[in-house]
C-alpha positions in Angstrom: -24.1 121.5 -128.2 -27.1 119.1 -128.2 -28.4 120.5 -125.0 -28.6 124.6 -126.5 -31.7 125.5 -127.7 -31.0 125.6 -131.6 -33.8 125.4 -134.3 -34.7 122.6 -136.3 -33.4 121.4 -139.3 -31.7 124.3 -140.9 -33.5 126.1 -143.9 -31.2 125.9 -146.5 -31.3 122.2 -146.0 -35.4 122.1 -146.4 -35.3 124.2 -149.6 -32.1 121.7 -150.6 -34.5 119.1 -150.3 -37.5 120.4 -151.4 -35.6 121.2 -155.1 -34.8 117.6 -155.4 -38.0 116.5 -154.4 -39.4 115.9 -157.6 -36.0 113.8 -159.3 -35.5 112.4 -155.7 -36.4 108.7 -156.6 -34.3 108.5 -159.6 -31.3 109.3 -158.0 -28.0 107.1 -158.9 -28.2 107.3 -154.8 -31.1 105.5 -154.6 -29.7 102.4 -155.8 -25.9 102.8 -154.6 -26.4 103.7 -150.9 -29.7 104.7 -149.7 -31.3 101.7 -151.2 -28.7 98.5 -150.1 -29.2 101.2 -146.5 -32.4 100.6 -146.0 -32.2 96.6 -147.1 -29.6 96.1 -144.1 -32.3 98.1 -142.1 -35.0 96.0 -142.7 -33.1 92.9 -142.5 -31.5 93.8 -139.2 -35.1 94.5 -137.7 -36.4 91.1 -139.1 -33.8 89.4 -137.1 -34.0 90.9 -134.4 -37.5 92.3 -133.5 -40.2 90.0 -132.0 -41.8 87.5 -134.4 -45.3 89.3 -133.8 -45.8 91.9 -137.1 -45.5 96.0 -135.9 -48.9 98.0 -136.2 -47.3 100.8 -136.8 -43.9 102.1 -138.7 -42.8 105.8 -138.5 -39.7 107.0 -140.5 -38.6 109.8 -139.7 -37.2 112.3 -142.5 -39.1 110.3 -144.7 -38.4 112.0 -148.1 -40.5 110.3 -150.5 -41.4 107.6 -148.7 -39.1 104.9 -150.5 -38.1 103.0 -146.8 -41.9 103.0 -145.9 -42.6 101.1 -149.0 -40.0 98.7 -148.5 -40.9 98.2 -144.9 -44.8 97.7 -146.1 -43.3 94.5 -148.4 -42.0 93.0 -145.2 -44.6 94.1 -142.4 -48.0 94.8 -144.9 -50.6 95.1 -142.2 -48.6 98.0 -140.3 -49.8 100.9 -140.6 -47.3 103.7 -142.0 -46.3 107.7 -141.2 -43.9 109.4 -142.3 -42.9 112.8 -141.6 -40.3 115.4 -143.0 -39.4 118.9 -142.9 -39.9 119.4 -146.5 -43.2 120.4 -148.2 -42.5 119.3 -151.5 -40.8 115.9 -150.3 -43.9 115.4 -148.4 -45.9 116.1 -151.6 -43.9 113.2 -153.2 -44.4 110.6 -150.5 -48.2 111.3 -150.8 -48.6 111.3 -154.2 -46.7 107.7 -154.1 -47.7 106.2 -151.5 -51.1 106.6 -151.0 -51.8 104.0 -148.2 -49.7 105.6 -145.4 -49.7 108.7 -143.8 -47.5 112.3 -144.4 -46.9 115.2 -141.8 -45.1 118.0 -142.1 -42.6 118.7 -139.6 -39.4 118.6 -138.0 -37.8 116.0 -136.1 -37.3 117.8 -132.9 -41.2 117.9 -133.0 -42.9 114.7 -133.9 -46.8 115.4 -134.3 -47.4 111.9 -133.5 -49.0 110.9 -129.8 -47.1 109.4 -127.5 -46.4 105.0 -127.6 -47.6 105.3 -131.6 -44.7 103.6 -133.0 -43.5 99.6 -132.8 -40.8 100.5 -135.3 -39.6 103.9 -135.6 -36.6 104.5 -139.0 -34.4 107.4 -139.7 -32.2 106.8 -142.9 -29.4 108.6 -143.8 -31.1 112.7 -142.1 -29.7 111.9 -138.8 -26.9 114.9 -139.8 -29.5 117.1 -140.4 -31.1 117.4 -136.9 -30.4 120.6 -135.3 -30.7 118.9 -131.9 -30.5 115.2 -132.3 -30.6 114.7 -128.4 -34.0 116.3 -128.9 -35.1 114.1 -131.5 -34.1 111.4 -129.9 -36.4 112.4 -126.9 -39.2 112.5 -129.1 -39.0 109.0 -131.0 -38.4 107.7 -127.2 -41.4 109.5 -126.3 -43.6 107.9 -130.1 -42.1 104.7 -129.5 -44.0 101.7 -127.4 -42.5 100.0 -124.5 -40.3 97.3 -126.3 -40.1 99.1 -129.3 -36.9 99.5 -131.8 -35.5 102.4 -133.5 -33.2 101.5 -136.6 -30.9 104.2 -137.1 -28.7 104.6 -140.6 -26.7 107.5 -141.1 -23.5 108.6 -143.1 -19.9 107.8 -140.9 -17.4 110.2 -143.3 -16.7 112.0 -140.0 -13.7 114.5 -140.7 -15.2 115.2 -144.1 -19.2 116.2 -142.7 -17.8 118.1 -140.0 -15.5 120.1 -142.9 -19.2 120.8 -144.5 -20.2 121.9 -141.1 -22.8 118.6 -140.9 -23.7 117.2 -137.6 -22.3 113.3 -138.2 -21.4 111.3 -135.0 -18.9 108.4 -134.1 -20.4 105.2 -133.4 -19.4 105.7 -129.5 -21.0 109.3 -129.5 -24.3 107.8 -131.1 -24.7 104.7 -128.6 -24.5 106.9 -125.8 -27.0 109.5 -126.7 -29.1 106.6 -127.7 -28.6 105.3 -124.1 -29.3 108.7 -122.5 -32.7 109.1 -124.4 -33.8 105.4 -122.9 -32.9 103.2 -125.5 -30.7 100.0 -125.0 -28.2 99.8 -127.9 -29.0 95.7 -129.5 -26.4 96.1 -132.7 -23.8 98.5 -134.4 -23.2 97.5 -138.3 -21.3 99.3 -140.9 -22.8 99.2 -144.5 -19.9 98.7 -147.3 -16.4 100.4 -146.8 -17.7 102.3 -143.5 -19.6 104.6 -145.0 -22.6 103.8 -143.3 -23.3 103.4 -139.6 -26.5 101.2 -138.8 -27.7 101.3 -134.9 -30.7 99.7 -133.3 -31.8 100.5 -130.1 -35.3 99.1 -128.4 -37.1 100.9 -125.6 
């Protein structure tokens, strides 16, 4: 399936997130779901990443930029770049994060030069990617040698597949990351198996 030529994130997904953009940061999901996932991602990176601070951090599927704001507290000198296919999410992110740069683009075609980032992040958007293999190839292209990719996605596989979401198992994510050229350093569960966090290194 991943090898097929398919369109990027679906129009219906983008439209839904555009409608949600203005109130996204006020959602209860931020406190009980996304916030804890972001915290665990950054904790894992702080433990595993080298002592030298990252020069550039990219968030794929950045939404309103909340994860980049949290990352900036850990690495205040890093350049922050975000990309999202939803125009209104990008507009909100730009308004809320004056020190970051945001681009409107699908994850399958990242608008950044090769070897731009020391860290690439993506939280709870993986199951929206139409061509997950292509996105991972793009992430590896954008990463500098030795750079880290930290991915968090929900892991309710059977329920998600009933709704047509492209959720992958722990083993499938590991295989996709390895095939893209990443070494999988860690995979962790968040809470009661709702979210799987995977850390890879180029």
